Each structure stands twice: as structure tokens, then as C-alpha cells.
C-alpha positions as CSV (number, residue, x, y, z in Angstrom):
1,M,0.0,0.0,0.0
2,H,1.2,3.5,-0.8
3,L,0.3,6.8,0.8
4,I,0.5,9.7,-1.7
5,Q,0.7,13.3,-0.3
6,I,0.2,16.4,-2.3
7,L,1.3,19.7,-0.8
8,L,-0.7,22.6,-2.3
9,P,-0.1,26.3,-1.8
10,L,-2.8,28.6,-0.5
11,F,-1.4,31.7,-2.2
12,Y,-0.1,32.9,-5.5
13,Y,3.1,34.9,-5.4
14,E,2.7,38.1,-3.5
15,R,0.2,36.4,-1.1
16,Q,-2.9,36.5,-3.4
17,P,-5.2,33.6,-2.5
18,L,-5.7,30.9,-5.0
19,P,-9.3,30.2,-6.2
20,S,-11.2,27.7,-3.9
21,E,-12.7,25.9,-6.9
22,E,-9.2,24.6,-7.8
23,Y,-9.0,22.8,-4.4
24,R,-12.5,21.5,-4.9
25,R,-11.5,20.2,-8.4
26,V,-8.5,18.4,-7.0
27,R,-10.6,16.8,-4.3
28,E,-13.2,15.6,-6.8
29,E,-10.5,14.2,-9.2
30,L,-8.7,12.3,-6.4
31,T,-11.9,11.0,-4.9
32,T,-13.2,9.8,-8.2
33,R,-9.9,8.0,-9.1
34,F,-9.0,6.6,-5.7
35,G,-12.3,6.3,-3.9
36,G,-11.6,8.8,-1.2
37,L,-9.0,11.2,0.3
38,A,-7.9,12.9,3.5
39,A,-7.6,16.7,3.4
40,Y,-5.7,18.7,6.0
41,T,-7.2,22.1,5.5
42,R,-8.2,23.5,8.9
43,A,-4.9,24.8,10.1
44,P,-2.6,25.2,7.1
45,A,0.9,23.8,7.4
46,E,3.8,26.2,7.1
47,G,6.7,25.6,4.7
48,L,9.9,27.5,5.0
49,S,12.7,27.6,2.4
50,K,16.0,29.4,2.2
51,E,16.3,31.6,-0.9
52,G,19.7,32.8,0.0
53,P,22.0,33.3,2.9
54,H,19.7,36.0,4.5
55,E,16.3,35.3,2.9
56,T,13.7,32.8,4.0
57,T,10.4,32.4,2.2
58,R,7.3,31.2,4.0
59,D,4.4,29.3,2.3
60,E,1.1,28.1,3.7
61,I,0.0,24.8,2.4
62,V,-2.8,22.3,2.6
63,V,-2.1,18.5,2.3
64,Y,-4.2,16.0,0.4
65,E,-3.6,12.3,0.9
66,V,-4.8,9.2,-0.9
67,M,-3.9,5.5,-0.5
68,T,-3.5,3.2,-3.4
69,D,-2.3,-0.4,-3.9
70,E,-0.3,0.4,-7.0
71,L,2.0,3.4,-7.5
72,D,1.7,4.7,-11.1
73,K,4.7,7.0,-11.2
74,E,3.9,8.2,-14.8
75,W,0.4,9.2,-13.9
76,W,1.5,11.0,-10.8
77,G,4.3,12.8,-12.6
78,A,1.8,14.1,-15.2
79,Y,-0.7,15.0,-12.6
80,R,1.9,17.0,-10.7
81,E,2.7,18.9,-13.8
82,T,-1.0,19.6,-14.3
83,L,-1.3,20.9,-10.7
84,E,1.8,23.1,-11.2
85,A,0.1,24.8,-14.2
86,R,-3.2,25.2,-12.4
87,F,-1.7,26.6,-9.2
88,H,0.9,28.7,-11.1
89,Q,3.8,27.1,-9.2
90,E,7.3,26.1,-10.4
91,N,7.1,23.0,-8.2
92,I,4.4,21.2,-6.3
93,V,5.5,18.4,-4.0
94,V,3.9,15.1,-4.6
95,R,5.5,12.4,-2.4
96,A,4.8,8.7,-1.9
97,S,5.5,6.4,1.0
98,L,5.2,2.7,1.3
99,I,2.9,2.0,4.2
100,Q,1.6,-1.0,6.1
101,T,-2.0,-0.6,7.4
102,L,-2.6,-2.1,10.9
């Protein structure tokens, strides 16, 4: 079993909020394809990254998770590229972990 996590930004560059319909669209796509999802949206996570020796950027993100028996890397790579275009991002993190359900 694989756990797939997608880290989606809440804002465009310069802190403009992204349209809520885009998040709804992702939820519908993932639920349709995988039969369900978990969405961590109540308290956005905070991402920090160093842009230089004296500059740190801060992002607020939501996390969507799905579980699947098979990991289709080609599909996920293409979907990540689609999300990057939709959310106007250079890179969106999509990560997979091998899990064992108890």
C-alpha cells in the first residue's frame, strides 16, 4: 500500500489567495480516481525555504492524501505537472511512502 501526499499552496506569489474551486476540483479528481482522500485544510501547514544566505520564504499549504495499492509514477508525474500549471507554481511536492496498514 502507498500513501501519496500532495502539498498545495494557499497563495499565488505576493500572497494572493488561489481560487477555492481549484481545491474542490483536485478533491473531486482524487476521490473519483482513488475512492476517497484525506484533506488537511483547517490549520494550514507552514513551509519555509532558504532563498539565499539571509532570505527565507514562507508558504502556507494544505495537504491532500490518498492511499493506493499500486504506484503509477507516470500518472502522478503528469498530474503533478497539471497541478503546477493550475496553481501557477514552479514546483508542487507530490510524495509517496510505502505503508503498512494495521
